[in-house]
Every structure is written in C-alpha cells, then in structure tokens.
Backbone as a printed PyTorch tensor [residue, N CA C, xyz], in Angstrom:
tensor([[[  0.5930,  -1.4140,  -0.0370],
         [ -0.2020,  -0.0770,  -0.0830],
         [  1.0940,   1.2500,   0.1790]],

        [[  0.8590,   2.1230,  -1.0050],
         [  1.4490,   3.0810,  -0.9500],
         [  1.3600,   4.1440,  -0.0590]],

        [[  0.1660,   4.4290,   0.7330],
         [  0.4880,   4.9330,   1.4060],
         [  1.6340,   5.0570,   3.0270]],

        [[  1.6310,   3.7230,   2.9550],
         [  2.5840,   3.2960,   3.7880],
         [  3.6070,   4.0490,   3.9050]],

        [[  4.5980,   3.8250,   2.5020],
         [  5.6230,   4.7630,   2.2000],
         [  5.2850,   6.3110,   2.2270]],

        [[  4.3230,   6.5070,   1.5010],
         [  4.2310,   8.0950,   1.6590],
         [  4.1350,   8.7390,   2.5160]],

        [[  3.0960,   8.3310,   3.8650],
         [  3.3750,   8.7880,   5.1840],
         [  4.2450,   8.2280,   6.3290]],

        [[  5.4230,   7.6830,   5.5540],
         [  6.5720,   6.7060,   6.4450],
         [  6.0830,   5.7540,   7.6020]],

        [[  4.4790,   5.2450,   7.5420],
         [  4.0010,   4.6340,   8.2560],
         [  4.8930,   3.2650,   8.3580]],

        [[  4.8040,   2.4650,   9.4640],
         [  5.2360,   1.3260,   9.6750],
         [  4.2740,   0.2510,  10.3850]],

        [[  4.5650,  -1.0830,   9.8890],
         [  3.3960,  -1.7320,  10.5040],
         [  3.3170,  -1.8210,  12.4340]],

        [[  4.3670,  -1.2910,  12.8130],
         [  4.3840,  -0.9410,  14.3830],
         [  3.5140,   0.0080,  14.7970]],

        [[  3.1520,   1.1960,  13.9090],
         [  2.6790,   2.4360,  14.3070],
         [  1.2750,   2.0170,  14.9650]],

        [[  1.4040,   2.8540,  16.0610],
         [ -0.2440,   2.8890,  16.9560],
         [ -0.7840,   4.0880,  16.6610]],

        [[ -1.6650,   4.0480,  15.1940],
         [ -2.4030,   5.3730,  14.6260],
         [ -3.7160,   5.2380,  15.9560]],

        [[ -4.0580,   6.4130,  15.9440],
         [ -5.5630,   6.8920,  16.7880],
         [ -6.6530,   6.1230,  16.2160]],

        [[ -6.6490,   6.1630,  14.8890],
         [ -7.9010,   5.5470,  14.6710],
         [ -8.1680,   4.2810,  14.5640]],

        [[ -7.1550,   3.4330,  14.8510],
         [ -7.0360,   1.8590,  15.0390],
         [ -6.6000,   1.5570,  16.4500]],

        [[ -6.3470,   2.2580,  17.5260],
         [ -6.3830,   2.0700,  18.7470],
         [ -7.5360,   1.2080,  19.1830]],

        [[ -6.9760,   0.0370,  19.8990],
         [ -5.4150,  -0.1830,  20.5850],
         [ -4.6220,  -0.8930,  19.5060]],

        [[ -5.0600,  -1.3260,  18.2350],
         [ -3.9100,  -2.5040,  17.4710],
         [ -3.0430,  -1.1220,  16.7810]],

        [[ -1.5960,  -2.0690,  16.4390],
         [ -0.8180,  -1.5230,  15.5810],
         [ -1.4540,  -1.4820,  13.9310]],

        [[ -0.9400,  -0.6170,  13.1920],
         [ -1.3850,  -0.7470,  11.8050],
         [ -1.1570,  -1.8960,  11.2580]],

        [[  0.2940,  -2.6260,  11.8830],
         [ -0.0080,  -3.9300,  11.4320],
         [ -0.7920,  -5.0720,  11.9610]],

        [[ -0.9860,  -4.7990,  13.1860],
         [ -2.3360,  -6.0060,  13.5710],
         [ -3.4630,  -5.7700,  12.9180]],

        [[ -3.6930,  -4.3410,  12.6080],
         [ -5.1010,  -4.1120,  11.7890],
         [ -5.2450,  -4.9740,  10.4170]],

        [[ -4.0890,  -4.8200,   9.7270],
         [ -3.7710,  -5.2090,   8.1060],
         [ -3.9080,  -6.8140,   8.3650]],

        [[ -3.3350,  -7.8420,   9.2290],
         [ -3.6710,  -8.8790,   9.2750],
         [ -4.7800,  -9.6970,  10.0360]],

        [[ -5.3260,  -8.9440,  10.2780],
         [ -6.8820,  -9.2870,  10.7850],
         [ -7.1940, -10.5020,   9.9310]],

        [[ -7.3810, -11.7710,  10.4110],
         [ -8.0580, -12.6800,   9.2360],
         [ -9.2870, -12.4540,   8.8400]],

        [[ -9.5450, -13.1260,   8.0670],
         [-10.8320, -12.9990,   7.4740],
         [-11.5460, -13.7390,   7.8440]],

        [[-12.9190, -13.8180,   8.4230],
         [-14.2320, -14.4320,   9.2080],
         [-14.4080, -15.5340,   8.2220]],

        [[-14.4240, -16.7210,   8.5120],
         [-15.1920, -17.4070,   8.1180],
         [-16.4790, -17.9610,   8.4330]],

        [[-17.7100, -17.8860,   7.5090],
         [-19.3320, -17.6560,   7.6870],
         [-20.0530, -19.1050,   7.7640]],

        [[-19.5600, -20.1920,   7.5020],
         [-19.8910, -21.4550,   7.6730],
         [-20.7690, -21.6180,   8.4470]],

        [[-20.4950, -21.1270,   9.9290],
         [-21.1340, -21.8030,  11.2100],
         [-22.2890, -20.8200,  10.9820]],

        [[-22.2260, -19.4180,  10.7020],
         [-23.5960, -18.5710,  10.5840],
         [-24.3270, -18.7680,   9.4790]],

        [[-23.9480, -19.2160,   8.6030],
         [-24.9020, -19.1100,   7.4570],
         [-25.6810, -20.7150,   7.2770]],

        [[-24.9080, -21.6660,   7.5930],
         [-25.9360, -22.8290,   7.5780],
         [-27.5020, -23.0450,   7.9930]],

        [[-27.2710, -22.4950,   9.5200],
         [-28.6210, -22.4780,   9.8420],
         [-29.7930, -21.5840,   9.0120]],

        [[-29.3080, -20.5350,   8.1170],
         [-29.8730, -19.7970,   7.3500],
         [-30.4650, -20.3540,   6.2580]],

        [[-29.5230, -21.1870,   5.6580],
         [-29.6320, -21.8460,   4.4550],
         [-30.2960, -23.3180,   4.6230]],

        [[-30.2760, -23.7570,   5.4350],
         [-31.1600, -24.9820,   5.8090],
         [-32.9990, -24.7550,   6.2430]],

        [[-32.7860, -23.6840,   6.5730],
         [-34.3600, -22.7250,   7.0340],
         [-34.7680, -21.9880,   5.4730]],

        [[-33.8010, -22.1460,   4.6940],
         [-34.7080, -21.4910,   3.5670],
         [-35.0370, -19.9820,   3.4870]],

        [[-34.0550, -19.2330,   4.0710],
         [-34.3620, -18.0420,   4.2510],
         [-33.2000, -17.3180,   3.1650]],

        [[-32.3040, -17.7900,   2.4710],
         [-31.3290, -17.2110,   1.9370],
         [-31.5690, -17.3920,   0.1580]],

        [[-31.5980, -16.6630,  -0.6790],
         [-31.9300, -16.5820,  -2.1180],
         [-30.2270, -16.4580,  -2.6320]],

        [[-29.3760, -16.3450,  -1.9620],
         [-28.1750, -16.0390,  -2.7300],
         [-27.1180, -15.3270,  -1.5990]],

        [[-25.9440, -15.9510,  -1.7580],
         [-24.8420, -15.2900,  -0.8060],
         [-23.4860, -14.8410,  -1.8160]],

        [[-22.9750, -13.6950,  -1.3770],
         [-21.8760, -13.1770,  -2.0520],
         [-20.8270, -12.8410,  -1.1940]],

        [[-19.7290, -13.4980,  -1.2270],
         [-18.4660, -13.2560,  -0.4260],
         [-17.2700, -12.4140,  -1.0500]],

        [[-17.5630, -11.1850,  -0.1980],
         [-16.9740, -10.3190,  -0.9670],
         [-15.8420,  -9.8770,  -0.7890]],

        [[-14.9190, -10.4640,  -1.5990],
         [-13.4240, -10.5390,  -1.3230],
         [-12.7640,  -9.2390,  -2.1190]],

        [[-11.4740,  -9.3940,  -2.6350],
         [-10.7460,  -8.5300,  -3.4120],
         [-11.5000,  -8.4300,  -5.2300]],

        [[-11.8770,  -7.2430,  -5.3000],
         [-12.7540,  -6.5180,  -6.1310],
         [-14.1690,  -5.8070,  -5.6420]],

        [[-13.9150,  -5.9810,  -4.0070],
         [-15.1670,  -5.0720,  -3.8060],
         [-16.4420,  -5.4930,  -3.9060]],

        [[-17.1310,  -4.6200,  -4.3380],
         [-18.9480,  -4.7490,  -4.2990],
         [-18.7790,  -5.2090,  -5.7820]],

        [[-18.3200,  -4.2660,  -6.7140],
         [-18.5510,  -4.2220,  -8.1810],
         [-18.3940,  -5.6060,  -8.7170]],

        [[-17.0650,  -6.0550,  -8.3700],
         [-17.1580,  -7.5690,  -8.7980],
         [-17.7740,  -8.6540,  -8.3840]],

        [[-18.1620,  -8.6240,  -6.9210],
         [-18.5220,  -9.8070,  -6.2430],
         [-20.1220,  -9.8330,  -6.1040]],

        [[-20.7880,  -8.7040,  -6.0730],
         [-22.4490,  -8.5030,  -5.4580],
         [-22.8870,  -8.8450,  -6.8730]],

        [[-22.6020,  -8.4990,  -8.0350],
         [-23.6810,  -9.0710,  -9.1820],
         [-23.6650, -10.5180,  -9.4870]],

        [[-22.8740, -11.0510,  -8.9340],
         [-22.6270, -12.6460,  -9.3600],
         [-23.7680, -13.1870,  -9.0740]],

        [[-24.4380, -12.6230,  -7.7550],
         [-25.3850, -13.3040,  -7.0130],
         [-26.9380, -13.0660,  -7.5560]],

        [[-27.3410, -12.5950,  -8.5720],
         [-28.3730, -12.1900,  -9.0980],
         [-28.5170, -11.8910, -10.7380]],

        [[-29.6250, -12.3150, -11.0250],
         [-29.6630, -12.2570, -12.5580],
         [-29.5760, -10.7980, -13.2900]],

        [[-28.8550, -10.7480, -14.3430],
         [-28.6300,  -9.5740, -15.2330],
         [-29.9490,  -8.5720, -15.4130]],

        [[-30.8760,  -8.9030, -15.0920],
         [-32.2500,  -8.0330, -15.0370],
         [-32.4030,  -7.2380, -13.6740]],

        [[-31.4250,  -7.7760, -12.6400],
         [-31.9300,  -6.8910, -11.8060],
         [-30.2470,  -6.0420, -11.5130]],

        [[-30.3050,  -5.2520, -10.7060],
         [-29.1690,  -4.1210, -10.0360],
         [-29.1780,  -4.2180,  -8.4210]],

        [[-28.1910,  -3.9170,  -7.3500],
         [-28.0640,  -3.9790,  -6.2970],
         [-28.3140,  -2.3890,  -5.7040]],

        [[-29.0400,  -2.0600,  -5.1480],
         [-29.1370,  -1.1330,  -4.6970],
         [-28.5620,  -0.8030,  -3.5750]],

        [[-27.4780,  -0.0610,  -2.8730],
         [-26.7300,  -0.1410,  -1.5420],
         [-26.8740,   1.0900,  -1.1100]],

        [[-27.3170,   1.1440,   0.0580],
         [-27.8990,   2.3640,   1.0040],
         [-26.3800,   2.5830,   1.5380]],

        [[-25.7750,   3.8120,   1.3570],
         [-24.4140,   4.0550,   2.1640],
         [-24.7790,   4.4400,   3.5450]],

        [[-24.0500,   4.5700,   4.4330],
         [-24.3260,   4.2830,   6.0080],
         [-25.2310,   3.5350,   6.2400]],

        [[-25.4200,   2.3440,   5.9220],
         [-26.3790,   1.3670,   6.4080],
         [-25.3690,   0.4350,   7.4860]],

        [[-23.9850,   0.5030,   7.4380],
         [-23.5520,  -0.4170,   8.3970],
         [-22.1400,   0.3990,   8.8810]],

        [[-21.8470,   0.2100,   9.9820],
         [-20.1200,   0.6150,  10.0690],
         [-19.3740,   0.1350,   9.5270]],

        [[-18.5780,   1.0600,   8.5970],
         [-17.3300,   0.8840,   8.2570],
         [-16.3070,   1.0540,   8.9960]],

        [[-15.4870,  -0.0740,   9.0350],
         [-14.3390,  -0.1690,   9.7520],
         [-12.9680,   0.6130,   9.7880]],

        [[-12.6810,   1.2390,  10.7530],
         [-11.5610,   2.1820,  10.7170],
         [-10.5400,   1.8800,   9.7190]],

        [[-10.0560,   0.6360,   9.4350],
         [ -8.9640,   0.3160,   8.5940],
         [ -9.1430,   1.1210,   7.2720]],

        [[-10.3820,   0.8650,   6.5680],
         [-11.0180,   1.4120,   5.4030],
         [-11.1520,   3.0810,   5.5230]],

        [[-11.2470,   3.4660,   6.6330],
         [-11.1390,   4.9370,   6.4010],
         [ -9.8940,   5.6520,   6.3200]],

        [[ -9.0390,   4.8330,   7.2810],
         [ -7.6200,   5.0150,   7.2780],
         [ -7.0990,   4.9950,   5.7850]],

        [[ -7.1860,   4.1670,   4.9430],
         [ -6.7000,   3.7050,   3.9240],
         [ -7.3280,   5.0020,   2.9990]],

        [[ -8.6930,   5.2620,   2.9300],
         [ -9.1870,   5.9870,   2.1360],
         [ -8.6090,   7.5660,   2.3620]],

        [[ -8.6560,   7.5240,   3.6690],
         [ -7.9290,   8.7710,   4.0480],
         [ -6.3660,   9.5270,   3.5200]],

        [[ -5.5050,   8.4080,   4.1050],
         [ -4.0090,   8.4960,   3.5970],
         [ -3.8680,   8.2990,   2.2490]],

        [[ -4.5950,   7.3290,   1.6780],
         [ -4.0760,   6.8820,   0.4620],
         [ -4.8820,   7.6500,  -0.6900]],

        [[ -5.6180,   8.8730,  -0.3240],
         [ -6.3730,   9.7630,  -0.7210],
         [ -7.0440,   9.3640,  -1.9890]],

        [[ -7.8790,   7.8700,  -1.4790],
         [ -8.5930,   7.2490,  -2.7470],
         [-10.3150,   7.7460,  -2.8210]],

        [[-11.0180,   8.0100,  -3.3620],
         [-12.2600,   8.5190,  -3.7800],
         [-13.1480,   7.6470,  -3.3200]],

        [[-14.3220,   7.7970,  -2.7770],
         [-15.2520,   7.1350,  -2.0490],
         [-15.6170,   5.8580,  -3.2510]],

        [[-15.8770,   6.2120,  -4.4100],
         [-16.3880,   4.8280,  -5.4000],
         [-15.6260,   3.8440,  -5.6920]],

        [[-14.3730,   4.4460,  -5.8200],
         [-12.9180,   3.5520,  -5.6170],
         [-12.9680,   2.8040,  -4.6890]],

        [[-12.9360,   3.0120,  -3.6810],
         [-12.9150,   2.1830,  -2.5500],
         [-13.8020,   1.3730,  -2.6720]],

        [[-15.3730,   1.3220,  -2.6210],
         [-16.1220,   0.2100,  -2.9590],
         [-15.7570,  -0.8180,  -4.2020]],

        [[-15.0180,  -0.0950,  -5.1740],
         [-14.7870,  -1.1330,  -6.3410],
         [-13.2430,  -2.0010,  -5.8550]],

        [[-12.8360,  -1.4630,  -4.8530],
         [-11.3690,  -2.3420,  -4.3110],
         [-12.0340,  -3.3670,  -3.1780]],

        [[-12.3510,  -2.5200,  -2.1560],
         [-12.5260,  -3.0640,  -1.0630],
         [-13.8170,  -3.7890,  -0.5290]],

        [[-13.7570,  -4.4030,   0.4570],
         [-15.3720,  -4.7750,   0.6080],
         [-16.0660,  -3.5180,   1.7180]],

        [[-15.3150,  -2.8230,   2.1290],
         [-15.7000,  -1.8710,   3.0730],
         [-16.5500,  -2.3810,   4.4100]],

        [[-15.5810,  -3.4890,   4.9630],
         [-16.1050,  -4.3170,   5.9130],
         [-17.2240,  -5.3220,   5.9230]],

        [[-17.8630,  -5.2460,   4.9560],
         [-18.9570,  -6.4670,   4.6550],
         [-18.4090,  -7.7590,   3.7590]],

        [[-17.8060,  -8.6850,   4.4950],
         [-17.3800,  -9.8800,   4.2650],
         [-18.1290, -10.7740,   3.3480]],

        [[-19.5320, -10.3910,   3.9250],
         [-20.5250, -11.8090,   3.1650],
         [-21.9770, -10.5570,   3.1740]],

        [[-22.3790, -10.7440,   1.6850],
         [-23.8950, -10.0950,   1.6010],
         [-24.7000, -11.4610,   1.2560]],

        [[-25.9330, -11.5630,   1.9160],
         [-26.8640, -12.5290,   1.2950],
         [-27.6400, -11.6350,   0.8770]],

        [[-28.6130, -12.6740,  -0.1000],
         [-29.9620, -12.1190,  -0.1420],
         [-30.8870, -12.9160,  -0.1340]],

        [[-31.7280, -11.6670,   0.6080],
         [-33.1090, -12.4970,   1.8040],
         [-34.0560, -11.3290,   1.4410]],

        [[-35.2380, -12.4420,   0.8470],
         [-36.7200, -12.1640,   0.9030],
         [-36.8370, -10.9700,   1.9220]],

        [[-37.8910,  -9.6210,   1.3220],
         [-38.0410,  -8.7660,   2.7440],
         [-39.2580,  -9.3620,   3.7970]],

        [[-39.5860, -10.4680,   3.4170],
         [-40.7310, -11.1550,   4.5210],
         [-39.6940, -12.0130,   5.3700]],

        [[-38.5600, -12.4360,   5.1630],
         [-37.2560, -13.1020,   5.8970],
         [-36.3710, -12.2260,   6.4940]],

        [[-36.3790, -10.6870,   6.2880],
         [-35.4550,  -9.9290,   7.1010],
         [-35.5810,  -9.9150,   8.5560]],

        [[-36.7890, -10.2100,   9.0430],
         [-36.6730, -10.0500,  10.4180],
         [-36.3050, -11.2530,  11.0600]],

        [[-36.5500, -12.6130,  10.6580],
         [-36.2530, -13.8840,  11.1340],
         [-34.5590, -13.9300,  10.4830]],

        [[-34.0980, -13.5500,   9.6880],
         [-32.7860, -13.5820,   9.4810],
         [-31.7860, -12.6470,  10.7220]],

        [[-32.4900, -11.5080,  10.8720],
         [-31.8070, -10.8890,  12.1870],
         [-31.7640, -11.1360,  13.1610]],

        [[-33.1240, -11.9210,  13.5210],
         [-33.3500, -12.9220,  14.9400],
         [-32.2500, -14.0440,  15.0350]],

        [[-31.7330, -14.8370,  13.7730],
         [-30.8520, -15.5410,  13.9170],
         [-29.5150, -15.0720,  13.7550]],

        [[-29.4170, -14.3880,  13.0590],
         [-27.8740, -13.1940,  13.3080],
         [-27.9300, -11.7250,  13.0850]],

        [[-28.1830, -11.4960,  14.7800],
         [-28.1070, -10.3640,  15.1490],
         [-27.0840,  -9.3090,  14.7220]],

        [[-25.9180,  -9.5620,  14.4120],
         [-25.4900,  -8.7200,  13.7570],
         [-25.3120,  -8.5650,  12.6080]],

        [[-26.5820,  -8.7660,  11.8030],
         [-26.7260,  -8.2990,  10.3910],
         [-27.4650,  -7.4510,  10.2430]],

        [[-27.1450,  -6.5880,   8.9950],
         [-27.4880,  -4.9160,   8.7630],
         [-28.4220,  -5.3550,   7.3950]],

        [[-29.2830,  -4.4120,   7.2530],
         [-30.1980,  -4.4970,   5.8400],
         [-29.1600,  -3.3020,   5.1260]],

        [[-28.8550,  -3.4310,   4.1800],
         [-27.6690,  -2.6700,   3.4560],
         [-28.4640,  -2.3030,   2.0550]],

        [[-29.7240,  -2.6100,   1.6050],
         [-30.1420,  -2.7210,   0.5600],
         [-31.0270,  -2.9910,  -0.0890]],

        [[-31.3950,  -3.0570,  -1.5560],
         [-32.4690,  -4.1300,  -2.1500],
         [-32.0000,  -4.4390,  -3.2900]],

        [[-33.0070,  -5.0410,  -4.2280],
         [-32.9270,  -5.5090,  -5.4390],
         [-33.8300,  -4.5050,  -6.1820]],

        [[-33.6710,  -4.0150,  -7.4150],
         [-34.1190,  -3.5330,  -8.1110],
         [-34.1040,  -3.9440,  -9.6710]],

        [[-35.3800,  -3.7660, -10.3830],
         [-34.7770,  -3.5930, -11.9160],
         [-33.9790,  -2.9070, -12.5000]],

        [[-33.1230,  -3.5250, -12.9600],
         [-31.7110,  -2.8830, -13.8390],
         [-32.1070,  -2.2150, -15.2720]],

        [[-31.1540,  -0.9690, -15.0660],
         [-31.5810,  -0.1010, -16.1010],
         [-30.0950,   0.2870, -16.9290]],

        [[-29.0480,   0.4920, -15.9710],
         [-27.4090,   0.1470, -16.9290],
         [-26.8230,  -0.7100, -16.0520]],

        [[-26.5140,  -0.0890, -14.8310],
         [-25.4880,  -0.6920, -13.7970],
         [-26.0900,  -1.9390, -12.9750]],

        [[-25.1990,  -2.9040, -13.0940],
         [-25.4270,  -3.8610, -11.9390],
         [-25.4430,  -3.5950, -10.4600]],

        [[-24.9340,  -2.4990, -10.0750],
         [-24.7280,  -2.0500,  -8.6470],
         [-24.5630,  -0.4320,  -8.7430]],

        [[-25.3920,   0.2020,  -7.6480],
         [-25.2140,   1.0810,  -7.2640],
         [-25.3090,   1.7870,  -5.9720]],

        [[-24.8700,   2.5350,  -5.4940],
         [-24.9420,   2.9250,  -3.9960],
         [-26.0830,   4.3490,  -3.9200]],

        [[-26.5350,   4.3830,  -2.9500],
         [-27.7180,   5.6580,  -2.4960],
         [-27.4730,   5.8730,  -1.4590]],

        [[-28.5360,   6.5740,  -1.1890],
         [-28.9490,   7.3690,   0.2870],
         [-30.1540,   6.7550,   0.3310]],

        [[-31.0990,   6.9840,   1.2780],
         [-31.9590,   6.7980,   2.0280],
         [-33.2790,   5.8310,   0.8280]],

        [[-33.6210,   4.6940,   1.1510],
         [-34.6770,   3.6520,   0.8470],
         [-35.8180,   3.2810,   1.2970]],

        [[-37.0830,   2.7050,   0.9140],
         [-37.2840,   2.0400,   1.6650],
         [-37.2150,   0.4940,   1.6620]],

        [[-38.2440,  -0.5980,   1.6310],
         [-38.0360,  -1.7930,   2.0960],
         [-36.6740,  -2.5100,   1.4780]],

        [[-35.8890,  -3.3110,   2.4240],
         [-35.0120,  -3.5360,   1.5640],
         [-34.5910,  -5.3050,   1.8490]],

        [[-33.6180,  -5.8110,   0.8850],
         [-33.8460,  -7.2780,   1.1460],
         [-32.4770,  -8.1510,   0.9030]],

        [[-31.4550,  -7.2700,   1.3750],
         [-29.7720,  -7.5370,   1.5310],
         [-29.9400,  -7.3950,   3.0960]],

        [[-29.2390,  -8.3460,   3.4410],
         [-28.6190,  -8.6040,   5.0170],
         [-27.1090,  -8.8170,   5.0660]],

        [[-26.3980,  -7.7830,   5.5490],
         [-25.0410,  -8.2030,   5.8150],
         [-24.4000,  -8.4040,   7.6610]],

        [[-23.4010,  -8.8190,   7.0350],
         [-22.2980,  -8.6090,   8.6640],
         [-21.0810,  -8.7070,   8.4610]],

        [[-20.4490,  -7.5250,   9.1150],
         [-18.9920,  -7.2810,   9.0010],
         [-18.1740,  -8.1950,   9.8700]],

        [[-17.1270,  -8.6690,   9.1340],
         [-15.8060,  -9.1980,   9.8140],
         [-14.9070,  -8.8600,  10.7470]]])
C-alpha cells in the first residue's frame, strides 16, 4: 500500500484511528469464515443468494449472485465501516467510489434475503445489517444510494 511509504508509516505504528491495535495487527486481521453462521439460514431456506466480498469489492462480487435483469441498490451509511478502510481512504487519498470497487468496506458476506425473511434472519444473526435491495436493472448492476424503503439485503461485517 503506497500510503504506508508516502506517510512513513510502519506496521508497528499505533494510529489513533486503529487504537488499541497497531497498523500491522489491523492489516493482518484474518478473514472471518461464515459457514457456522450461514448453515442455519440456508437450511431454513431464508437465503436466495450469497456473495463473499473479497478482492474486487462490491463491483465484481455482488452482481454474481443475481440475474442480469436486476441491480443492487446499496444504501451508504447503513453499516459501520471499519476504521482500517477509513484510514486507507484518508491517507491513500482514494475517492469513495473507488474504495467500493477495491475493498469490501467491512462487509465480508452479503446475503440476498426476501423482505418477508429479513426479520427472521436478523433474529438468527443479530449482527446483520440491512444494506439495500434488488431493483430492476436499467444500466449498472450495482449502485450506491442514500435512504430507501423496503430492503432485501442483510450483511454482517468481519
């Protein structure tokens, strides 16, 4: 990450944004494995699709789970963005749109859930957030928006 060199950061640095962890500890936080949390939801038939949001961020990963006739409308500020992503954006001088193309922004797994199942999913997975909904596709497969009504995406962060 070029911002490390540009700002003379070391992996041993303790930055206020990441307290109490060092920059290195935060960057080496392992990815969460979701099998244990997902299995009960899948067995109950509550999930229509799942996307593990890895490299490629939202843009590459989320559209893989739904038809090309649909688009994902994501409500910004509907989940807490992890401090490491705010730090990378700030010191890396990366535009917000680009952050969502590169990183998962703290959303390791996104599930497509029918609106009538959202409450049950949140009951079984209390750390879940509603982040958006599927809408008829006009042009792009994914777009980020401000407030909306009825949603069908539940996510949780790692």
